[in-house]
C-alpha positions in Angstrom: -25.0 6.5 -20.3 -23.9 2.9 -19.6 -25.0 0.2 -22.0 -27.1 -2.7 -20.9 -24.2 -5.1 -21.6 -21.8 -3.2 -19.4 -24.4 -3.0 -16.6 -24.6 -6.8 -16.8 -20.9 -7.2 -16.7 -20.4 -4.8 -13.8 -23.1 -6.7 -11.9 -21.3 -10.1 -12.5 -17.9 -8.7 -11.6 -19.1 -7.1 -8.4 -21.2 -10.1 -7.3 -18.5 -12.7 -8.1 -15.8 -10.6 -6.4 -17.9 -10.4 -3.3 -18.5 -14.1 -3.4 -14.8 -15.1 -4.0 -13.0 -12.5 -1.9 -15.6 -11.8 0.7 -15.5 -8.0 0.1 -16.8 -5.5 -2.3 -14.5 -3.6 -4.6 -13.6 0.0 -5.2 -14.5 2.0 -8.3 -10.8 1.9 -9.4 -10.7 -1.8 -9.1 -14.0 -2.2 -10.9 -12.6 -0.1 -13.8 -9.5 -2.3 -14.1 -11.4 -5.6 -13.9 -13.8 -4.3 -16.7 -10.7 -3.5 -18.7 -9.1 -6.9 -18.3 -12.5 -8.6 -18.9 -12.9 -6.7 -22.2 -9.3 -6.9 -23.4 -8.9 -10.6 -22.8 -12.3 -11.5 -24.1 -11.6 -9.7 -27.4 -8.2 -11.4 -27.6 -9.8 -14.8 -27.2 -13.0 -14.2 -29.3 -11.8 -12.8 -32.6 -12.1 -9.2 -31.5 -15.7 -9.4 -30.3 -16.2 -6.9 -27.5 -18.4 -7.7 -24.5 -19.6 -4.1 -24.4 -19.5 -1.0 -26.6 -17.9 1.6 -24.2 -14.3 2.7 -24.8 -11.6 3.2 -22.2 -9.7 6.4 -21.8 -6.0 6.4 -20.7 -6.4 8.3 -17.4 -3.6 8.8 -14.9 -4.6 5.8 -12.9 -5.0 3.5 -15.9 -7.9 2.7 -18.2 -11.3 4.3 -17.3 -14.8 4.2 -18.8 -16.0 7.7 -18.2 -19.7 6.8 -17.8 -18.7 4.1 -15.2 -16.5 6.6 -13.4 -19.4 9.1 -13.3 -21.7 6.5 -11.8 -19.4 5.4 -9.0 -17.2 8.4 -8.3 -19.0 9.3 -5.1 -17.6 6.1 -3.5 -14.1 7.6 -4.0 -11.6 5.0 -2.5 -14.4 3.2 -0.6 -16.0 -0.1 -1.6 -19.1 -0.1 -3.8 -22.0 -1.0 -1.5 -24.8 -1.0 -4.2 -27.0 -4.1 -4.3 -27.2 -6.0 -7.6 -29.3 -8.8 -9.1 -27.5 -11.5 -11.0 -28.2 -10.6 -14.7 -29.1 -12.9 -17.5 -26.1 -13.4 -19.9 -24.8 -16.4 -21.9 -23.3 -19.0 -19.5 -20.0 -19.0 -21.4 -19.6 -15.2 -21.0 -20.5 -15.5 -17.3 -17.9 -18.2 -16.8 -15.3 -16.1 -18.7 -16.0 -13.0 -16.5 -15.7 -15.1 -13.4 -12.3 -16.5 -14.4 -10.9 -13.0 -15.0 -12.3 -11.8 -11.6 -10.7 -14.8 -9.9 -7.3 -14.2 -11.7 -7.1 -10.4 -11.3 -9.4 -9.8 -8.3 -6.7 -10.7 -5.8 -4.9 -7.4 -6.6 -6.1 -4.1 -5.3 -7.0 -1.2 -7.6 -3.6 0.5 -7.2 -1.8 -2.7 -8.2 -4.0 -3.2 -11.2 -3.4 0.4 -12.3 0.3 -0.2 -12.0 -0.1 -3.3 -14.2 -1.9 -1.3 -16.9 0.8 1.3 -16.8 3.3 -1.3 -18.1 1.1 -2.5 -21.0 1.1 -1.1 -24.5 -2.6 -0.1 -24.9 -2.4 2.4 -22.1 1.2 3.5 -23.0 0.4 3.9 -26.7 -2.8 5.9 -26.0 -0.9 8.4 -23.9 1.8 8.9 -26.5 4.7 9.6 -24.1 2.9 11.5 -21.4 4.3 10.9 -17.9 2.3 8.8 -15.5 1.0 11.8 -13.6 -0.1 13.9 -16.6 -3.9 13.8 -17.3 -5.3 12.4 -20.5 -8.6 11.4 -21.9 -7.1 9.8 -25.0 -9.0 6.7 -26.1 -7.5 3.3 -25.8 -8.4 1.5 -29.0 -10.1 -1.9 -28.8 -7.8 -3.1 -31.5 -4.7 -2.2 -29.4 -6.2 -4.1 -26.4 -7.0 -7.1 -28.5 -3.6 -7.2 -30.2 -1.7 -6.8 -27.0 -3.5 -9.5 -25.2 -3.3 -11.9 -28.1 0.5 -11.5 -28.0 0.6 -11.8 -24.3 -1.6 -14.9 -24.2 0.4 -16.5 -27.1 3.7 -15.9 -25.2 2.2 -17.3 -22.0 0.9 -20.4 -23.8 4.1 -20.9 -25.8 
């Protein structure tokens, strides 16, 4: 089951990605953009998550299982579902759009590779190789802490 907040965020991500990049995105790319939206939002908003779902440390990077189940039939193809633009606080919408613009230029595989170099995914997998399966949870705290450090280093 996907929470109402996540449904809204998914709609904004997909619609804005289509607007900016003139194409829809794959389920893999959607997962990674959800991850970066959630992680960076928590890092810049005192740990407040945008949605309740947790990410699991799958082989191809962070995945929300319920979101995977919803879009898995698309495989590597772009999501063609139609969406209405949801109601959400304007500040949150702007934030999500900024992350889509920053990370949306990369394809799903590139975004997965990026997550493979970051502590939250690595720590959740506890030394497993990149090709080994895992459904270990990536903690929200590890996402928040990692991106706080990353943003502080970038700003400094």
